[in-house]
C-alpha positions in Angstrom: 0.0 0.0 0.0 1.4 3.4 -0.9 2.1 5.8 1.9 -0.3 8.4 0.6 -3.2 6.0 1.3 -2.5 5.4 4.9 -5.3 6.3 7.2 -5.4 7.2 10.9 -6.3 3.6 12.0 -3.4 2.0 10.1 -1.0 4.6 11.4 -2.2 3.8 14.9 -1.7 0.1 14.4 1.8 0.8 13.1 2.7 3.0 16.1 1.5 0.3 18.5 3.7 -2.3 16.8 6.9 -0.3 17.3 8.8 -1.9 20.2 9.0 0.3 23.3 12.5 1.2 24.5 13.5 -0.5 27.8 16.3 0.3 30.2 17.0 -2.5 32.7 19.8 -0.7 34.5 19.2 0.1 38.2 19.3 3.6 39.6 22.6 2.8 41.4 24.2 1.7 38.1 23.2 4.9 36.4 24.4 7.0 39.3 27.7 5.3 39.4 28.1 5.7 35.6 27.4 9.4 35.9 29.9 9.9 38.8 32.7 8.3 36.7 32.0 10.3 33.6 34.9 12.8 33.2 32.7 15.2 31.3 30.8 15.9 34.5 33.8 16.2 36.8 35.6 18.8 34.7 34.0 22.2 34.7 32.9 23.2 31.2 33.6 26.7 30.1 30.5 28.9 30.2 29.2 29.9 26.8 28.2 33.5 26.2 24.5 34.0 25.6 23.9 35.3 22.1 20.9 37.5 21.3 18.6 35.7 18.9 16.6 38.0 16.7 12.8 37.7 16.8 13.0 36.8 13.1 14.6 33.5 13.8 11.8 32.4 16.1 9.3 33.7 13.6 10.9 31.7 10.9 11.0 28.5 13.0 7.3 28.9 13.9 6.4 29.6 10.2 8.2 26.4 9.2 6.5 24.4 11.9 3.1 25.8 10.9 3.7 24.5 7.3 5.0 21.1 8.3 2.7 20.0 11.1 -0.6 20.5 9.2 0.8 18.7 6.2 1.8 15.7 8.3 -1.5 15.7 10.1 -3.8 15.7 7.1 -2.3 12.5 5.6 -0.9 14.2 2.5 1.5 12.6 0.1 5.2 12.3 0.8 6.1 14.7 -2.1 4.0 17.6 -0.8 5.4 17.2 2.7 9.0 17.2 1.6 8.4 20.1 -0.8 6.8 22.2 1.9 9.7 21.3 4.3 12.3 22.2 1.7 10.6 25.6 0.9 10.1 26.4 4.6 13.6 25.5 5.4 14.9 27.7 2.7 12.7 30.6 3.8 13.7 30.0 7.4 17.4 29.9 6.5 17.2 33.1 4.5 15.2 34.9 7.3 17.7 33.6 9.9 20.6 34.9 7.9 19.1 38.2 7.3 18.0 38.5 11.0 21.5 37.7 12.2 23.0 40.2 9.8 20.6 42.8 11.0 21.4 41.9 14.6 25.1 42.2 14.1 24.7 45.6 12.4 22.7 46.8 15.4 25.2 45.5 17.9 28.1 47.0 15.9 26.4 50.4 15.6 26.8 51.4 19.2 26.3 55.0 18.3 22.7 54.5 17.3 20.4 57.1 18.9 17.6 56.3 21.3 15.2 57.6 18.6 16.5 55.2 16.0 16.3 52.2 18.4 12.7 53.2 19.3 11.9 53.4 15.6 13.2 49.9 15.1 11.2 48.6 18.0 8.0 50.2 16.6 8.7 48.7 13.2 9.1 45.3 14.8 5.7 45.8 16.5 4.3 46.8 13.1 5.5 43.5 11.5 3.9 41.5 14.3 0.6 43.4 14.0 0.6 44.5 17.6 -1.0 47.8 18.6 -3.5 49.0 21.2 -2.0 52.1 22.8 -3.1 55.7 22.6 -0.8 58.1 20.7 0.2 61.1 22.9 1.7 64.3 21.6 5.2 63.6 22.8 5.3 60.4 20.7 4.4 62.3 17.5 7.6 64.3 17.3 9.1 63.6 13.8 5.9 61.9 12.6 2.7 62.8 10.7 -0.4 61.0 12.0 -2.6 59.3 9.5 -5.8 58.0 11.0 -8.0 55.4 9.3 -10.9 53.2 10.2 -9.9 49.6 9.6 -12.5 46.8 9.6 -12.5 43.5 11.4 -15.7 41.4 10.8 -17.9 44.5 10.5 -16.3 46.1 13.5 -14.5 49.4 12.7 -11.3 49.9 14.7 -9.6 53.4 14.4 -5.9 53.0 13.9 -3.3 55.9 14.0 -0.5 55.3 11.6 2.6 57.4 12.2 4.5 58.3 9.0 8.0 59.8 9.3 8.0 63.5 8.4 10.9 62.8 6.0 8.7 60.4 4.0 5.8 62.9 3.9 8.2 65.7 2.8 9.6 63.5 0.1 6.1 62.6 -1.2 4.5 66.1 -0.9 7.3 68.5 -0.8 6.5 71.7 1.0 2.8 71.2 0.8 1.1 70.1 4.1 -1.3 67.2 3.1 -4.8 67.0 4.4 -6.8 63.9 5.2 -7.8 63.2 1.6 -4.2 63.6 0.3 -2.9 61.3 3.0 -5.6 58.7 2.3 -4.9 58.7 -1.4 -1.2 58.3 -0.9 -1.0 55.8 1.9 -4.2 53.8 2.3 -3.3 51.4 -0.5 0.1 50.7 1.1 -1.4 49.3 4.4 -1.3 45.6 4.6 -4.6 45.2 6.5 -4.6 41.4 6.5 -1.1 41.2 7.9 -2.4 43.3 10.8 -5.3 41.0 11.3 -8.0 43.1 9.6 -10.2 42.6 6.5 -9.0 43.8 3.1 -11.3 46.9 3.0 -9.3 50.0 1.9 -8.9 51.9 -0.3 -12.6 52.6 -1.0 -14.0 51.6 -4.3 -14.2 55.2 -5.6 -12.2 58.4 -5.5 -11.5 60.7 -2.5 -10.9 64.4 -3.1 -11.1 67.7 -1.3 -14.2 69.8 -2.1 -14.5 73.4 -0.8 -12.4 72.7 2.2 -14.1 69.3 2.9 -13.8 65.8 1.7 -15.9 64.2 -1.1 -16.1 60.5 -1.7 -17.3 59.5 -5.2 -18.3 55.8 -5.2 -18.0 53.6 -8.2 -21.1 52.1 -9.7 -20.3 48.5 -8.5 -19.3 49.4 -4.9 -20.2 46.8 -2.3 -21.2 49.1 0.6 -25.0 48.8 0.2 -25.5 45.0 0.1 -27.1 45.0 3.6 -27.8 47.4 6.4 -24.8 46.1 8.3 -22.5 46.8 5.4 -23.8 50.4 5.2 -23.2 50.9 8.9 -19.7 49.5 8.6 -19.0 51.8 5.6 -20.3 54.9 7.4 -18.3 54.2 10.6 -15.1 53.6 8.6 -15.6 57.0 6.9 -16.2 58.7 10.2 -13.0 57.2 11.6 -10.9 57.9 8.5 -11.9 61.5 8.1 -12.5 62.5 11.8 -11.0 65.9 11.3 -13.9 66.8 9.0 -17.4 67.8 10.1 -18.9 65.7 7.4 -18.0 63.8 4.2 -20.0 64.2 1.0 -20.9 60.9 -0.7 -21.6 61.0 -4.4 -22.1 58.6 -7.3 -20.2 58.9 -10.5 -22.7 61.4 -12.0 -22.2 63.8 -9.0 -25.6 63.1 -7.4 -25.9 62.0 -3.8 -25.1 58.2 -3.6 -28.1 55.9 -3.5 -28.0 53.0 -1.1 -30.6 50.2 -1.6 -31.3 49.9 2.1 -31.6 53.6 3.0 -31.9 55.6 -0.2 -29.9 58.7 -0.8 -26.8 59.2 1.4 -25.7 62.7 0.6 -23.2 63.0 3.5 -21.8 61.2 6.5 -21.4 63.3 9.7 -18.4 62.6 11.9 -20.2 62.0 15.1 -18.5 61.3 18.5 -17.1 57.8 18.7 -18.5 56.8 22.0 -17.0 54.7 24.8 -13.7 52.9 24.4 -13.3 49.2 25.2 -10.8 46.4 24.6 -11.5 44.4 21.4 -9.7 41.1 20.7 -9.2 40.2 17.0 -9.1 36.6 15.7 -5.3 36.7 15.7 -5.3 37.1 19.4 -4.2 40.7 19.5 -6.2 43.2 21.5 -6.8 46.8 20.4 -8.8 49.7 21.6 -12.2 50.3 19.9 -15.2 52.4 20.7 -18.7 50.9 21.2 -20.8 53.3 19.2 -24.1 52.0 20.5 -23.7 53.9 23.7 -24.9 57.5 23.8 -23.8 58.9 27.2 -25.2 62.2 28.2 -21.8 63.5 29.4 -18.2 62.5 30.0 -18.9 61.2 33.6 -21.5 58.8 32.3 -19.1 57.7 29.5 -16.4 56.8 32.0 -18.9 54.8 34.2 -20.0 52.9 31.1 -16.4 51.7 30.6 -17.1 49.2 33.4 -20.1 47.7 31.6 -20.2 44.6 29.4 -23.1 44.5 27.0 -21.7 42.3 24.3 -19.2 39.5 23.7 -17.3 41.8 21.3 -16.0 44.3 23.8 -14.3 43.8 27.1 -14.6 46.5 29.8 -11.4 48.5 30.4 -12.2 49.4 34.0 -12.7 46.6 36.5 -16.3 46.4 37.7 -15.2 46.5 41.4 -13.4 49.8 40.9 -15.4 52.5 42.7 -14.7 55.9 41.3 -16.1 59.4 41.3 -15.9 61.5 38.2 -15.8 65.3 38.7 -16.5 67.4 35.6 -14.9 70.8 35.5 -17.0 73.9 35.9 -14.6 75.5 33.5 -11.5 74.5 31.7 -10.7 71.1 30.3 -9.5 69.0 33.3 -11.7 66.1 34.5 -10.8 64.4 37.7 -11.4 60.7 38.3 -10.9 59.8 42.0 -11.0 56.2 43.2 -12.8 55.8 46.5 -10.4 53.1 47.6 -6.7 53.2 46.5 -6.5 51.6 43.1 -3.2 49.6 42.6 -2.4 49.2 38.9 0.2 46.6 39.8 -2.6 44.1 40.4 -3.3 44.2 36.7 -1.3 43.0 33.8 0.8 45.9 32.5 -0.9 45.9 29.1 -4.4 45.8 30.6 -3.4 48.7 32.9 -2.0 50.7 30.0 -5.2 50.1 28.0 -7.3 51.1 30.9 -5.5 54.5 31.2 -5.4 55.0 27.4 -9.1 54.1 27.1 -10.0 56.6 29.8 -8.0 59.3 28.1 -9.5 58.5 24.6 -13.1 58.4 26.0 -12.6 61.8 27.8 -11.1 63.2 24.6 -14.4 62.8 22.9 -15.6 65.7 25.2 -12.3 67.6 24.7 -11.3 66.9 28.3 -8.0 65.9 29.8 -8.0 63.4 32.8 -6.4 63.5 36.2 -6.4 60.2 38.1 -6.4 60.4 41.9 -5.9 57.8 44.6 -4.3 55.4 42.1 -0.8 54.0 42.5 1.9 51.9 40.7 0.9 52.7 37.1 2.7 50.9 34.2 6.0 52.3 33.0 5.7 55.6 31.1 2.7 56.9 32.9 2.9 59.7 35.5 -0.4 59.8 37.4 0.6 62.9 39.4 0.3 64.8 36.1 -2.8 65.4 34.0 -3.0 63.0 31.0 -2.5 64.9 27.8 -5.1 64.8 25.1 -4.2 61.7 22.9 -3.8 62.3 19.2 -5.5 59.0 18.4 -5.9 55.3 19.3 -3.9 52.3 18.4 -0.7 53.9 17.3 1.7 52.1 15.0 4.4 53.2 12.6 3.5 52.7 8.9 6.0 50.4 7.3 6.4 51.5 3.7 8.0 49.5 0.8 11.6 50.3 0.2 
């Protein structure tokens, strides 16, 4: 019988027929053998630990991901060996490149902190990790490009950071607006690599019209196939062009776009986002996303809602047992959140603690308010709770990795 026709039952019988290894030596015999082994008496020189780049581990995991399913599904010998060969070649190439990159980093001891930070952020980009708010101090040297990415009909706002040098090379001395940034960079985002659906760029053209943004949809666009698809489209437009009061939506003739479910859709207003929660994608990464179904009357109610769980899609960012008092300012832009009992952030995972603080800042920002947290201790690294949190520039910050 050829190997490609083996089934699970036959493989099981074959495995059971393999003789089991036996060792009849006693414990005393083994111990005596070890004591007389000269290799164990002589102290071995310690080996220096070498840094293994993340690319090596990624390559190994990738190779395993190819080989294991092939072996499990009973495929032919040729397909398994071919996959193994290709995976090994890819892993070897990735390993070589990673070690070369690692050596160049180690040799370049004069690299600045900014450059090292940039490398770290690019590594995060490659792994599809995000989930932090972007504060003003982190934007130095970058131009923010915000876009509403889509994951299974849920719209997640992401703030891509583009180096100013790249924007200057692409636009010269002209300061690009939302439409120009979208037309230049939306097509360069590998959405699927980040765990999102392939949604952008829109099927149509984006332009600036009398100081605003106009989106002219193509005749075969897919955004009106159902009410859910219209909602997703509208929310993605709101997140992508949040700096605009509204976005005009037109068909190819210049008339207001007609949607089968709702009729004419002349414009989309950029309404407040709502309350921020934690949202886990299918790839296991967690990001910050607003639940737009909430309509709080004011910022204090919005913060309280961050403790609620009304759907399986979103996880509350504030623990339900955290008793807090929200004080809105009579004037100015400073909101105070005071915990009735000392709140120790060290009891939380560092990432969960950071998301909680960022989510509070992002939710308050919908009302143009900064936040001061009181009676809270041991925040994660990088957060100074004795200071007022600055207004974040956007959620889910990540450096845009561009070709070349």
